N, C-alpha and C positions, 0 to 999 in steps of 0.2 A: 504494499500499499504506499502511496506517496505521502511524504510529509510535507505539510504546509510551511511556509516561511513564518518566522516569528512575527513579522509585521502584517501578515495576512489576517483578514477578519475570520473569526471563528463562529460557528453556529452555537446555539444554546446548548445542544447536546454535547459538542466538543468541550465547551467550557465546564459543564457539569461533570464530564469524565475527567478532565484535568484537575478538577477540585475534589475529585473522589466523592461526588454526591451521588451515591448509589445506594438504593434500598437494599438493606441486608437480607430481607426475606425473599424479595422477588428478583433482585439483581438488576432491576430497571434503573434507569437514570432519573434522579430527582430534579427535573428541569423546573418543576413548579416552585422550588425553593428559590431559584434565581429570579423567576417572575414576581414572586412575592417581595423579594428584596428590592426589585425595581420600583415597586409601589411605595415601599417604606423609605428608600434612599433616593432622593431626587438627583444625586450625583451619577447614578447609573443611568446612562443614555445609550442604549444600543442603536445601531444603524438599522433601519427597517427598509428593506429593498422589496422588490416585487414579490408577490405571494405573501406579504406580511410576515416574513420570516425575520427573527431577530439575529443580528451579527454584531459581534463585539471586537473592538480593537484591542491592542495591548494595554493601553492605559486603563480602559474599562475593566479588563480582565484582572489587572493588578489591584484595582479598587475593590472588586469582588472578592479577591483572595484576602485583602485585608480585612474586609467586613466578616468573612467566614472565620478568619483567625480570631477576631475579637469576640465574635458570638460563640463559636464552638470551642475554640481552645482556651480562651480567656474567661469565658462564661459571662460576658458583659450582656446587659439588657439592650433592646433596640434603642431606647432613649440614650443609654450610655454611649452606644456606638455613634449615634447621630451627634451627640455633644463632642466626641472625639473628632469626628470627621469635620465638623463645623468650626472647630477651634483653629485659630491662626497659628498658634505655637505648638501644634500637636507634634509629639515625637514618635508618631506611630511608625514612620519608616524605619527609625533606629530601632524600635522595639521589635517590630516584625522581622527586620533583616538579622538582628541579633539572635532571635529565637530560631530562625531558619538555619543560621550557621551553626548554633549549638546542636540542633537535631542532626544536621549532616556530620558534625564531628563525633556525635555519639554513634551514629550508624557506622562511621568509619572505624571507631574503636571496636564495635561489636564485631565487625567483619574480620578484623585482626584476630580477635579472640577466638572466633570460630575457626580461622585458619590454623592457629596454634593448637587448638584442640584436635583438629582433623590430622594434623601432623603427628601429634602424640599418639593418636589412635592407630595411625598407620604404622608407626615404629613398634608399638606394642602388640599389634594385632596381626 
């Protein structure tokens, strides 16, 4: 399957997949979550082309990622997230990027530990 450029518009399904908004029971994408956030957060403005389909640019996708992070990972309320997004001196980018870096660092360390364990098992087994 062809990969899209990072600067290409993405459909609502592609954005939901990138954000891992998947129903754990059915395995279907939760695109309704993004549509709900569009109504709640006026900053989310998808491009609507022919056929009334929503398409999102990179900036909008990053905004949706931040909203998801604040709501799902940090446990903030809708009103709390609105206040953060509307404040001029918000350090959400610093907080969000730092957390992403920490998660990738933890994953990297876990992978190293797995490799060490498998090496030990191979030597002993």
